[in-house]
N, C-alpha and C positions, 0 to 999 in steps of 0.2 A: 444029310445036315448040310452040306455044301449049297443044294438050291433051298435052301432055308437062307444058309446065310447072303448070297446072291441077290433074295429076295430083299432083304434088311437094306443089300448095299443099292438097288436100283430102285427100291421104293420112293425114296425121298424123290429121287430125277424124274419118276414118272408123275407123282404127287406134282411136283412144281410144276411139267410139262401142260399135265391137267387142270393146272391154277391157271397157267397163263393162256390155256385155251380157252377157260372159261371167262379172263377176265379179257380177253381180246375180242369176244362175244358179247360184248356189252353191247345196250344200243345207244343211239344218241344223247337219249331222252335221259340212258339212267345215268351216263357222265354228265350230262348237263343240271340234272337236280340236286345232286349236293352244292353249286353254286346259286343256282339260278334266284333266289333271297339273299342274296351278300349285298351289303350296301355297295354302292361304285367306288370305285377307286379302292376295291380291298384288295388286296394283292394277294392273298389266300385264294382268289382265288383261281390263279393262273395257273398250277397243277393239273387241274383238269382241264379248262382252256386249251390248255397246249396239248393235254389227251386227243380234246373234240378235234380240233385242226389235224389231230397228225393221223385222226383216221377218217377224217374227210378227202384228206388227201392218196391216203392208201387204196381208196374205194373212187377215187376221181368224182366224188359227190361235191358237185360247185356248190350247189346250193344250199348244204351243210359247212360247206370253207368256207365261207362268203359269211353264214350266221356266227361262225368260231372266230374270224376274223375279227366281228361286230362285240363278242362276248370279250376278245381280248382288250379290245380300244374301251371298252366299259371299264374294264377291274383293271389294268396297268398303267397307273398317271403316267409315268415318264416315258414310255412309247404309244402313244394313245393315236399321235398322227405317224407313225410309220405303221401301223393296224390298220389306219382309218385308210393310208393307200394302198395297201395290200387287199381291201374289199373294195376299194373301188377297181383295182386291175379286174382283178375276175370278175368284178358284175358289167364294165367296160365288154369282156369277152365274152363270157359265158350269161350274165343276169340279165334281166329285162329292163324296160324303163324305170318301173320301178325301181328294182334295184340300185344302179346307177344313182337316180334323184336321190335316195335315200341316201347313196355316200356323199353327194355331193352336200348334201345338209347337214352331214354327221363334220366333216371335216370344217363346214363353218362354225359348227357349234363351239368346235375345239378354239381355233383363232378368236372367235369371239366370246365365250365364256372363261375357257381359260388363258387367253394370248392377251386379249384383247387388241387386236389387231384388226381392226373393224373393215379397213380397206380389203384385204384378204378375206374376210366373212362372207363378204356381200356379195366378191365375186363368186364364191360358191355357192351361197344363197341362191343368186339368179340360176348359175346351172341348174340346182337343182327345179326350180320354178319350172325351167325351159321344158325338162325330161317330165316333170308331173301332169304336164297339160295333155291333157283327155283320162287322165287317171282313175280308175275305179276304186284304187283307196283313198278314201275320205279322210280316213283321219290322215294319214299322212300328207295332202294337200294342205287339210289347217293346220298342220306342222310350219310347211313350207311358208306357210301367211302369216302363222304368228310370227314369226323369228324376222318376216321382212318388216311385221309392224314395229318391232322391236327397231329394227335399224333405223325405221320412222321416226320412232320416238325420243332415239338419241341425236337425232337432226332434227329436231325441233317440228317436225309437221304434225301432231299432237290429235289434230283433227282427223288425218289420213291414217294414222296409226290406231285412234281411240273406233274407227270403222273396223280396222281390219280386228283387234283383241272384242270387241262387240260381237263381231261375226262366229268370231272362235267359241268364244264363251257361251255362246247361244247351242251351236254346235253340240259341243262337249257337254253341256248340264244335259242336255236331252240326250246323253248316251248313257247317264251316273243311273236309273233305272231299270235299263236294258238288261236281259240275259245274257253276260260273255263269261265268257272264261276269268279266271282269278288273276291273269296278268295283263287281260285288256281293260277286265275292272280298273284297276293299279294304274295305268296310263292315261285311262280318261281321264281320271280322278286328281293324278298328278295335270295334266297337262287345263284341266280347269281351274285347278288352283294357281297355276303360275299366269293363266289369263285374267284370275282375280287380282293377282300381285300387279300384273302393268297397270290393268285399269285403275285401280289404285292410289300407283306413281302418276300417272297420265293424270288422271282426277287431280291430286295437287299438283301438278306443274301449270293447270291449267286453274289452280284456284279458288277449284270446287271443291271444298274441306270439307263438306259434310257429307257428301257423296262418298270421299276419299277414307273417312272417317267411319264409316257405315258399311262400307268395300274392307276394310281392315277388318273390324272387328268380326264382320263373316268369314273371313280367309282364318282367322284366330279358331273361331269357335269349332271350325270343321277341322284342325289339324291339333287343335292342344292336346287330346287324350291320345292319337296314335301316333305310335313308332317311327312308323313308316316313311311320313312327311316332317319331317324333326325340319330340312333347311325350309320347306316352304313354310311350317311355322318361324323360323327367324327372320324371314321375311315379313310375315306381316306385323311379329314382334317392335320389330325395326319400323312400320310403316306406323304403328300405333306411339313409337317412343317420339318419333317426329311430331307426330299429330297433336301431342303432349305438349310438346315444346312451342308449336304454333301458337296452343292453349297458355301457354305460360304456368302449366304445370311442372316446374324443371327436377322435382324426385320425383315422379312417376316417368318422365322420360327419361334420364338416367334409369332408370330400374328397369325399364322395358331393352333398352337401347345395350343394358353392360349383358343381359339376358340373350339378347339374340348375337351376340359378336361373337363367342367360341363357335358355334357352327359351321359363322362365315367362313372364320378363320379358318378351321377346322377344313373346309370344301377349295378352302384356298381362293374361293371369288372376292380376289381383293379390290374390284369396283366399286363393290358393295360397301365392304367392311370400311371403304376410304371415307364412303357417304356417314357410317355410325360414326364415324371419328368426329367427321365434322360436324356431328348434330351433339353430341356428348361435348366438343369443345364450345359448341355455340349455350347449350346449357353451364358450362364453367365458367364463360363471358359473364352472363346474364347475373351470375350468382357471386360474381368478382372473386371467383379462385381461379387466379391469375396462373398461377403456377400448371394447373391441372391442365389450362387452355391449351398452354402452350405445348405440353407434353403430348397430349392428342394431336394439335395441329403437324409437330411434329412425327406423328406416326403417320399422317396424311404425306409426307415428305419423303420419309423412308419407302413408304410405296413405292412414290412415284419415279424415286431415284434406281427401285430396284428391277419397277417394269416399265420405266419410260411411257407410261401411262397417266392421266389423269380427266377426272370427269369436270366439265366447265360448272358443276353446281359447288365444288371443294377447293376450287386453286383459290375464291376468295380469302380463303385461310392466312396464304401466304402476306395478304394486309394487316393481318392482325401482327404475323410474328415481325412483318417489317418494324410497325410504328412499336409494338415492345422492347425492341433491341434499340429504338433510336435512341440517340447520345447513351446508350448504353453499351453497348459491345457493334462497333463497328463492323470489324468485320465478319457478324451473326445477321451486321443489317444490309450487309454488300452481298451476301452470299443467299441469304432469303430476297432480295432485290431479283438479282439472277436469277432466281429459281422460279419469278414471276415470269420475268420476260420467256425464260423456256419452254413455262407451263403457255404461257398467251399464247406463245411462236408454235406450239404445238397442238392445240387443239385449232388456232385461224386455219393450219397446213392440212390439216388431219378431217376438218369435217365439212370446209365447203369442197372438196374432194369427192365426201362419199352423197353431198348432195349435186354433184354435175353427177354425178354413176349411176346414181337411184334415178334422175331422167331419164338418161340418156339408154341404162341399158333396162331400168324395169319398167318405167311409166311408158317407154315408145312400145314396151311387146306389148304394154294394156291396150296401147291407142290400134295396133295393126289387130288387135284381138278383136277388138270392140268391131274395126273397119270390117273382119270376116263374121262377126254376128248381124251387120248392117247389112250385108247384101244380103242375107237368107228373108230379110224382113220386107215391109213393104214399102212401095215409092216415097211415100212422105218421110216415113221414120229415116228415108237412107239421105235425103236429102238435109232433114234437122241432123242427125248423126255426122255427117260430112261435113258439117260448118263446125262442129265441134270438136273433130279430129284437124278441118285445118286448122281451128282457132289454138289447140293446145301444141298442134306442128310448129309453129309460127311463132308461140309462148318460147319450146323444145330448142327451134332454133335461137332463138333470140338470147336463150340462159346458152349455150354451148357458145356465140360468139364469143359471147359476152364474157365468158369463162376463159378461150382460148386467147382472147387479146390482155387480161387478166395477168394471165402466164405468162405473155411472149412479155408485157411492160417487168415484170418481177426477174425476169429471167436477164433480161436488159441490164436491168438496176442492178442487179448480183454482179453480172461481168465490169459492168462500172468499177463496184466496188471493190473487185477484186483488182483491177489496174491501179486502183487509189491505193490498196492497203500494199502492194507490192512494186510500188513505184513507179510502172512504167506508163503513168497518167502524164504525167508533168512535161509540157510539150518541149519546154529545154533540155532536159536531162533524155529525152529522144532521141530527138534532132543533133544533140552532140557524139552520140551513140553511132546515128549515123552521117555522120558529118562527113568522115573517111570517103564513105562512097561518093560522097558529091564533091570533094577535092580534088578526086581526081579529071574532074572533068577539065575540060580548056575552057579557061574564066579570060576576062579580059581586064582581070583585077590584078595588079601587082600584089607580092607577098606582104607586104607591109603595108596597101592598102587594107587586104584584107583583115589582116591583123590588126589596124587601127579601126577599122566598122563594126568587126567581132566586136573590140573590146565598150566600143561608144552603146553599141547595140546590149550587151549585156548589162552596162548600165542604165539602160531605158528599162527592159525589162526586169533587173532588179529592185526599183524604184517605184516601179508602178505608174509611167507615166501613161501607160496606155489607157486607161483608166477616164484620162482626158476625152469630153467629147470632140468631135469635130477636127481629130487630128486627120495629116493626109500624108500621103508617103514624101509630096514635097515637104511640109511643114517637118516630119521628122528628119530630113536631109539636112532642111538648112541648121537643126538644132541637133546636128550632130557630125556639121562642120563638110557636107558633101554633097553632092545632088542626087537627083531622083534616080537616075539613069544607074549607075554606082550601087546606090542602095539596091532598088531593085536586082542588079545582077546577083549583089550579093544574097538577098535573101532566095531567090529562085534555086542556086547554086548549092547556097550553102544549107539550106531551110528545109528547102526541096517541095516549097510552097510559090505563090504570090502574094506580094501584099495583101491584099483583102483577108483573103485566109485564115495569115499569119497573125494579122490583128486580131481574125475572130477566133481563132483557137486561144491566145493569151488571155484575153476577156474570157473567154467561157469557160477555160481552163480555173481562171481566179475564181469565179463567181462560184464555181462546182465546188472545189475545197473550200470554200467561206463555207457553203450550205455544210458541208460532210463534217467539219470541225468545230463548227459553231453554231447550237440551235436555232440563238439565235434571230435568226438567216430565215429561218423555216418558218416564219410568221411575216417575211413581207412578200411586200404585193409583186407580183410579176415586174408590174412597172419600176415599183423601189431598185430591183436585183438589175433590172437592165441599167437604171442610174448608176448604181454603186460600178459597174465595169463599164458604165463608161458605151452604151449603146440606144440610141436616142429612143428608135423605138418600140415597142413592145411587140409587136406579133416579128420585127426583125429580129429580137432577143429571141423568143420561142423558137423558132425558124433555124437559128443557126445553136441554137440548145440541142436541138434532136438531131441536126447532122452532123455533129462534133460526137456526142455523149450517145446516141441513137433513142434519144426516151425525153419527150415534154418535159419541162421542168416542172411542171405541176401534177405529174406521175412521179416523179424522181423526191421531189417533194415528200408528197402523201406515206413516199414505201420507206422514207426516211424517218418520217415520224410514228410509222407503223415498228420499223424497228429500234425506234428510241422509247415507244411505250410512250410517245407525247401525243393530247388526244387532239 
């Protein structure tokens, strides 16, 4: 009997041990099977994924560990970048070139799709492209090409992007009818549908509306009854809605756009959501439904505020909001005006950077690779191709130099504006701060003479007498009731500069402050500005402006107009 009771007590423990052993013996495939078909960002997959990662760590199975981190990146929305970094770290230590390329690409996709940080996304795509060179994994190489095409499309290089997407579409379409594993079939079809969507959008941007319409209808037919591609279906519904708007079928446009919106919002694709809101607003505008249009455009503003991101395609919604609140609500009119300026600044800041970065980091690599291929070909082809490479390199150098020059000018402009804003620009204020330093020097002027000249010279500055052309040190000395020598000594010792430098500073400071505070002067010619501050020659004015401010007057005016939103 005692043995029986002992058995009853030990049996649950023994059973638990057997169960644990059995559980621990599950293969990677068995652990992965429950979540293989779960939707992206479904957090319910994570307990299985963590079990998968733990098993890989315990067994030092690095290839499975990389896969585990990839799965976690797919399902854990809040920690995507954390798991992407983990997968990259393991790949760099234990993975292949393909593994490293895939992880850089995945980080780029997170930056692009989830965060809309194009600069950071492009950096990762370039690294992925570098590591994919020579890869036998065609699917991955075309995936890298696809994402570079997306960046080019955003930058406005539509012809280049079109070539990328046509090439990718041809490849993925050729794989659809081949025998592949179920997961591979899914990936090929998803990639094919994404290419169709990008081609649809590109053709619309290039005003090829009939082609765009046929592609969007094809994409919709392929996704209409397929629950695996609900997001892709929403993208094609969006495209059809925009097409209906251009054909002035506003009711049909609203229907398709509204049907596309829930899934796009659910995936947190705020960029395309803003496009949907924009065209919904346009349909309401066309039907004089002002209140609904304002609601849609406010949605775009909410996205802009939350994510600090806006597409060039939609920022014109602010024009409508500004006009709507004009003479009705001054505060809202001012708010949307500031938002428009902020949006314009953001777009002009991000997109030129991407353009320069793309030419420098991607197209340069393409040129180098082209050269390597040329060296393997005939002499005739070498000569022709070298000419092309040299021409491309010259263009590349031109764009880089121009970009650097623009950046240098912009930096100098910002520096000057900060000086003006914090009050350190005005010559008289700065010199008074330094006056103690100069006053300790040995001087031939008596204290009374110094005080008298100082007071008269301050009046000379305040009355802006320096604007008169042709004035000389002698003429000013006579006007102040002193002689040239004393005036020269005072300016040198108390102002820290000679007479000519002093006059130049006064005149250029004066005209700079006018350009900064009164926008009408931004439309003056250089000759008129020189005339305004008392400088006789245009070139002399330009040179003095540059010497004192570090920027040419034409460049200052250009940047000031851009900052104020003046065309």
